[in-house]
C-alpha positions in Angstrom: -75.3 125.2 -63.3 -73.3 124.1 -65.9 -70.1 122.2 -64.4 -67.0 121.4 -66.4 -64.9 118.7 -65.2 -61.5 117.5 -66.6 -61.6 113.9 -67.4 -58.2 113.3 -66.7 -58.2 114.2 -63.2 -61.6 114.3 -62.2 -61.5 117.7 -60.7 -63.9 120.6 -61.5 -62.8 123.4 -63.7 -65.6 125.5 -63.5 -69.4 126.4 -63.2 -71.6 128.3 -65.5 -75.0 129.5 -65.0 -77.5 128.6 -66.8 -79.8 130.9 -69.1 -83.2 131.8 -67.9 -86.0 132.4 -69.8 -85.5 136.1 -70.5 -81.8 135.8 -71.7 -83.4 132.5 -74.2 -86.3 135.1 -75.3 -83.3 137.6 -76.1 -80.7 135.5 -77.7 -83.9 134.4 -79.7 -84.7 137.8 -80.8 -81.1 138.8 -81.6 -80.9 135.6 -83.7 -84.1 136.6 -86.1 -82.8 140.2 -86.0 -79.2 139.6 -87.1 -80.3 136.9 -89.8 -82.8 139.2 -91.6 -80.1 141.9 -92.3 -77.4 138.9 -92.9 -79.8 137.1 -95.7 -79.2 140.4 -97.3 -76.0 140.7 -97.8 -73.7 139.4 -100.9 -72.2 135.8 -100.5 -68.7 137.0 -101.0 -69.4 139.3 -97.8 -70.6 136.3 -95.9 -67.5 134.4 -97.1 -65.2 137.3 -95.9 -66.6 136.7 -92.5 -66.0 133.0 -92.7 -62.1 134.1 -93.8 -62.0 136.2 -90.6 -62.7 133.3 -88.7 -60.4 131.0 -90.0 -57.6 133.7 -88.9 -59.0 134.0 -85.7 -58.9 130.3 -85.1 -55.4 129.9 -85.9 -54.5 133.0 -84.0 -55.6 131.2 -80.7 -55.0 128.0 -82.0 -52.7 126.8 -78.4 -55.4 128.3 -76.2 -58.5 126.6 -78.0 -56.4 123.2 -78.2 -55.7 123.6 -74.1 -59.5 124.1 -73.6 -60.8 121.0 -75.7 -58.0 118.9 -73.9 -59.2 120.2 -70.5 -62.7 119.8 -71.0 -63.2 116.6 -72.8 -59.6 115.0 -72.5 -58.4 114.8 -76.2 -54.9 114.3 -76.7 -53.2 118.1 -77.4 -51.7 117.2 -80.6 -55.1 116.5 -81.9 -56.7 119.0 -79.9 -54.8 121.8 -82.4 -55.4 119.4 -85.6 -59.2 119.8 -84.8 -58.8 123.8 -84.8 -56.8 123.6 -87.7 -59.4 121.6 -89.6 -61.9 123.8 -88.3 -60.2 127.0 -89.7 -59.4 124.9 -93.3 -63.4 124.3 -93.6 -63.9 128.1 -93.0 -61.3 128.6 -95.4 -62.8 126.3 -98.3 -66.4 128.0 -98.1 -65.3 131.1 -98.4 -63.8 130.2 -101.6 -66.3 128.0 -102.8 -69.8 128.9 -101.5 -70.1 131.5 -103.8 -70.0 128.7 -106.7 -72.1 126.6 -104.8 -74.5 128.9 -104.0 -74.8 130.6 -107.3 -78.4 130.3 -109.3 -78.8 127.2 -112.0 -79.7 127.8 -115.1 -82.2 125.5 -116.6 -82.7 125.1 -120.2 -86.4 125.8 -121.2 -88.7 127.6 -123.7 -89.1 129.9 -121.1 -87.2 132.9 -121.3 -85.7 132.6 -117.8 -85.9 129.4 -115.5 -83.5 128.9 -112.8 -82.9 127.5 -109.4 -82.0 129.5 -106.2 -81.0 128.7 -103.0 -82.3 130.6 -100.2 -81.6 130.5 -96.9 -84.0 129.3 -94.4 -83.6 131.4 -91.4 -81.9 130.8 -87.8 -81.2 127.2 -87.4 -80.9 125.2 -84.1 -77.8 123.3 -83.5 -77.7 120.5 -80.4 -74.0 119.4 -80.9 -71.9 116.8 -79.0 -68.5 117.2 -77.3 -66.2 114.7 -78.9 -65.1 117.3 -81.2 -66.3 120.3 -79.6 -65.2 122.8 -82.2 -64.9 121.1 -85.2 -68.6 119.6 -84.9 -70.0 123.2 -85.1 -67.7 124.6 -87.7 -68.5 121.9 -90.1 -72.5 123.1 -89.7 -72.0 126.8 -88.9 -69.7 127.6 -92.0 -71.9 126.5 -94.6 -75.0 127.4 -93.0 -73.7 131.2 -92.4 -72.4 131.1 -95.9 -75.6 130.4 -97.2 -77.4 133.2 -95.2 -78.7 131.8 -91.9 -77.8 132.5 -88.2 -76.9 129.7 -85.9 -78.0 129.0 -82.3 -75.6 126.7 -80.6 -76.9 124.1 -77.8 -73.4 122.8 -77.0 -72.9 119.2 -74.8 -73.0 120.4 -71.1 -69.6 119.0 -70.4 -67.9 121.5 -72.4 -69.1 124.9 -71.8 -65.8 126.7 -72.0 -65.5 125.4 -75.7 -69.0 126.7 -76.0 -68.8 129.9 -74.9 -65.2 130.1 -76.6 -67.1 129.4 -80.2 -69.5 132.6 -79.8 -66.4 134.5 -79.0 -64.8 133.7 -82.2 -67.7 134.6 -84.4 -67.7 137.8 -82.5 -63.9 138.8 -82.7 -64.2 137.9 -86.3 -66.6 140.8 -86.8 -69.9 138.9 -87.1 -73.1 140.6 -86.1 -74.2 140.6 -83.1 -77.1 137.5 -82.7 -75.5 136.0 -85.9 -73.7 133.2 -83.7 -75.4 132.5 -80.2 -74.6 129.7 -77.6 -77.4 128.7 -75.5 -76.3 127.7 -71.6 -79.6 125.3 -71.5 -80.3 122.1 -70.3 -81.0 119.0 -72.7 -84.5 119.2 -71.4 -84.9 123.0 -72.5 -84.0 121.9 -76.2 -87.5 121.3 -77.0 -88.9 124.7 -75.8 -86.5 126.3 -78.5 -87.3 123.9 -81.7 -90.8 124.7 -80.6 -90.2 128.3 -81.0 -91.4 129.7 -84.7 -88.2 131.6 -85.1 -86.6 128.6 -85.5 -86.6 127.8 -89.2 -84.4 124.2 -88.9 -82.4 121.8 -86.8 -79.1 120.3 -86.9 -78.1 117.3 -84.6 -75.1 115.5 -84.2 -75.5 112.7 -81.2 -76.7 109.4 -80.2 -80.0 107.7 -82.4 -81.9 107.7 -79.5 -81.6 111.7 -79.2 -82.1 112.1 -83.0 -85.4 110.0 -82.8 -86.6 112.4 -80.6 -85.7 115.2 -82.2 -86.7 114.3 -85.4 -90.4 113.7 -84.1 -90.8 116.9 -82.7 -89.3 118.7 -85.9 -91.2 116.6 -87.9 -94.6 117.6 -86.5 -93.4 121.3 -86.9 -92.5 120.8 -90.4 -88.8 121.7 -89.9 -86.1 120.8 -91.6 -83.4 118.5 -89.8 -80.0 117.0 -90.8 -79.1 114.5 -88.4 -75.9 112.7 -87.8 -76.3 109.6 -85.7 -74.0 106.9 -84.1 -72.4 104.3 -85.9 -70.6 101.2 -85.9 -68.5 101.5 -88.9 -67.0 98.0 -90.3 -63.2 97.9 -91.4 -63.0 94.7 -94.0 -59.9 93.2 -94.5 -59.8 90.6 -97.5 -57.4 88.0 -98.4 -55.9 89.8 -101.1 -55.3 93.2 -98.9 -52.3 94.6 -98.1 -52.3 93.5 -94.3 -49.8 95.2 -92.7 -50.5 98.3 -94.0 -54.4 97.8 -93.1 -53.2 97.0 -89.5 -51.1 99.9 -88.8 -54.5 102.0 -90.4 -56.6 99.9 -88.0 -54.6 101.5 -85.2 -55.3 105.2 -86.2 -59.1 104.3 -87.2 -60.0 102.7 -83.7 -57.9 104.7 -81.2 -57.7 108.7 -82.5 -59.6 110.8 -79.9 -59.2 107.6 -78.2 -62.2 105.9 -80.0 -64.4 108.3 -79.2 -65.9 109.5 -82.5 -69.0 108.5 -84.4 -66.8 107.3 -87.7 -64.2 105.5 -85.8 -63.6 102.2 -87.1 -65.5 99.7 -84.5 -65.8 96.3 -86.4 -62.8 94.9 -87.9 -64.0 92.1 -90.4 -61.0 89.9 -91.9 -60.9 86.8 -94.1 -60.1 84.1 -91.8 -57.1 83.4 -94.5 -55.3 86.6 -93.0 -56.7 87.3 -89.9 -53.8 85.7 -87.7 -51.5 88.0 -89.5 -53.5 90.9 -89.1 -54.5 90.6 -85.6 -50.6 90.1 -84.4 -50.0 93.4 -86.8 -52.7 95.2 -85.2 -51.9 94.3 -81.4 -48.5 95.0 -82.2 -49.4 98.8 -83.6 -51.6 99.2 -80.3 -49.0 98.5 -78.0 -47.3 101.7 -79.3 -49.9 103.7 -77.9 -49.2 105.8 -75.0 -52.0 106.7 -72.6 -50.9 109.5 -70.0 -51.8 113.0 -69.5 -53.4 114.8 -72.5 -51.5 117.8 -72.5 -48.2 116.2 -73.1 -47.9 115.9 -76.9 -46.3 112.1 -76.8 -49.7 110.9 -75.5 -52.3 109.1 -77.9 -54.6 107.8 -75.6 -56.3 110.3 -73.4 -59.5 110.0 -71.1 -62.9 109.0 -72.0 -64.8 112.2 -71.5 -66.9 110.8 -68.8 -66.8 108.0 -65.9 -70.2 106.9 -67.3 -68.5 106.1 -70.8 -65.9 104.3 -69.3 -68.4 102.0 -67.4 -70.5 101.7 -70.5 -67.5 100.4 -72.4 -66.0 98.0 -69.7 -69.8 96.5 -69.5 -69.6 96.1 -73.3 -65.9 94.4 -73.1 -67.2 91.5 -70.3 -70.0 90.9 -71.7 -68.4 89.8 -75.2 -65.9 88.1 -73.1 -68.7 85.7 -71.2 -70.1 85.0 -74.6 -66.9 83.7 -76.2 -64.9 86.8 -77.6 -60.9 86.8 -76.6 -59.2 89.5 -75.5 -55.8 90.1 -77.2 -55.1 93.1 -75.6 -56.4 95.3 -72.9 -59.8 94.4 -71.6 -59.8 96.8 -68.4 -59.9 100.5 -66.9 -56.6 101.7 -66.0 -55.4 102.7 -62.7 -55.0 106.0 -61.4 -57.0 109.2 -61.5 -59.5 110.1 -64.3 -61.4 108.1 -66.6 -58.8 105.9 -68.5 -59.2 102.3 -70.1 -56.4 100.5 -71.3 -56.6 100.2 -75.5 -58.5 97.0 -75.9 -58.6 94.2 -78.9 -61.2 91.7 -78.5 -60.8 88.6 -81.3 -62.8 86.1 -82.5 -65.9 88.3 -81.6 -69.3 87.2 -83.7 -71.7 89.2 -85.0 -74.3 88.9 -82.3 -71.8 89.7 -79.2 -72.6 93.4 -77.7 -69.2 94.8 -79.0 -70.6 93.8 -82.2 -74.3 94.9 -82.3 -73.7 98.1 -80.1 -71.5 101.3 -80.7 -68.5 100.9 -78.8 -67.7 104.5 -78.2 -64.0 104.2 -76.5 -61.2 102.4 -77.3 -62.0 99.1 -77.6 -62.2 96.9 -81.6 -63.9 94.1 -81.8 -62.3 91.3 -84.9 -64.8 89.5 -86.7 -63.2 86.5 -88.8 -65.1 85.6 -92.0 -64.9 83.2 -94.6 -65.2 85.1 -97.6 -65.9 88.4 -99.1 -69.4 87.8 -99.8 -69.9 86.7 -95.9 -68.4 90.1 -95.2 -70.1 92.4 -96.7 -73.1 90.6 -94.9 -71.6 91.3 -91.9 -70.9 94.6 -92.6 -74.3 95.5 -93.4 -76.0 93.2 -90.5 -75.9 96.7 -88.6 -78.8 99.3 -87.6 -76.1 101.5 -88.4 -74.9 102.9 -91.7 -71.9 106.1 -91.3 -69.2 104.9 -92.6 -67.0 101.7 -93.5 -63.7 101.1 -95.1 -62.7 98.4 -97.3 -59.2 96.7 -97.9 -58.2 94.9 -100.8 -55.5 95.0 -103.5 -58.5 94.3 -106.7 -59.6 97.7 -107.4 -62.0 96.5 -109.7 -63.6 94.1 -107.3 -63.4 97.3 -104.8 -65.8 99.2 -106.8 -68.3 96.6 -106.9 -68.2 95.7 -103.3 -68.4 99.5 -102.1 -72.0 99.9 -104.1 -72.7 97.0 -102.1 -71.8 98.5 -98.6 -74.6 99.9 -96.7 -73.2 103.4 -95.7 -73.1 107.2 -96.4 -69.3 107.1 -97.2 -66.7 103.9 -98.5 -63.4 104.4 -98.4 -61.2 102.0 -99.8 -57.5 101.2 -98.7 -58.1 104.1 -96.5 -58.7 106.3 -93.5 -62.8 107.1 -93.1 -62.7 111.0 -91.9 -64.7 113.9 -92.6 -63.2 116.2 -95.2 -65.0 119.5 -96.1 -65.1 119.1 -99.9 -67.1 115.6 -99.5 -70.4 115.1 -98.3 -70.7 113.3 -95.0 -73.9 111.6 -93.3 -75.4 108.3 -92.7 -78.4 106.1 -93.6 -80.3 103.5 -91.6 -80.4 104.7 -87.7 -77.0 106.7 -88.0 -79.3 109.3 -89.4 -80.1 111.6 -92.7 -79.2 114.6 -94.9 -75.8 115.6 -95.5 -73.2 118.0 -94.1 -70.0 119.3 -95.9 -69.3 119.6 -99.9 -71.6 121.4 -102.5 -74.2 119.1 -100.9 -73.7 119.8 -97.2 -74.1 123.9 -97.7 -77.5 123.6 -99.5 -79.1 121.5 -97.0 -80.2 124.5 -95.1 -81.3 126.2 -98.1 -85.0 126.6 -100.3 -84.1 125.1 -103.4 -86.2 127.5 -105.1 -87.7 127.2 -108.8 -88.0 130.5 -110.3 -89.8 130.6 -113.5 -90.4 133.7 -115.6 -91.8 133.7 -118.9 -91.0 136.1 -121.9 -92.4 139.7 -122.1 -94.7 140.4 -124.5 
């Protein structure tokens, strides 16, 4: 049985039965048959489905946003924005996929040489709870446009969202089995991935789980795209607009209550402006409002589970014990639900828990450095490499420094964010492969060379 719990109250929402072995078999068979027919559809017809999905998402935006907020605690305004972003992504691929998937003609002495993009087949998507609609849509929109089918194994604390996603595609007119939700435990994923009818796998989650998926998929020679943990640096150099950086820092750390792989987590600030930055960062953070996530004025909701709050508090306490200074917060909030005070730790060093480990919640670590060179060194001194922000008014220097940062994306004087127009993914322990953009749609294709000699 899968149990859904409201993290703002701790109350149970509902219980959902697990799939039995024959249910899983039926879903695998249905997905395989659907994909075999779907791959033969012209790309413009596949894209028409994405336009219909966007319309369904917008039609039920209020209901889906409330569902997200109830199951994982995201403030309702952010949940509504997640549904809109999902719809936008579907529309982007509906418009762009034909060009992204068009045959590439290659100059050759042959009569006709080209590269074509064939679908791989049925793709297993193991998805997290923190963006329960967006995480799946950003995979499914390009994958379906390319001719694949999708099996969704969602996080078990968002079962309503998981079932609703399959309903969205069904209402939009998707063939039966093209998008299927598996109601299974994490321990059952290996059996599904082992099935010969599953061609590839994508996972967004922890590095530890990513390694397990990668090991199994690799042994089976199945394609993987892994988007794993992050400890993103937010670098503020002495010549930056410090006030603007501090304003953006609040959003970069505390959106989704800090529960995002691409949230800024380590704020690496040159000493010359560190006091100014910390003061402005604290001032902006004090403006956040913790409370009922269904209230549109709330900007800090609960953490999604009780263990996430206890893990975060342990990281804060261990960092303070090692010498970090609490500039703001630093404690769980009283009352029902899994709330934690927005927290800023100052004078963190690179070896403290808040800097070494991924902090998944509303706690920021400020690390003071003496120079831009040391800032880059500290930024790269992590096992992760997902995103990074760099704040400086010297744009020529920014272009040089951004090439030195070990990350899948560097945003200069802006907020690190995923965008359907841009490739998204990481390096090092943050995973490999890319989602989104032109590169993302080709991840689950067979990039095939077709060489045709001249006729005689």
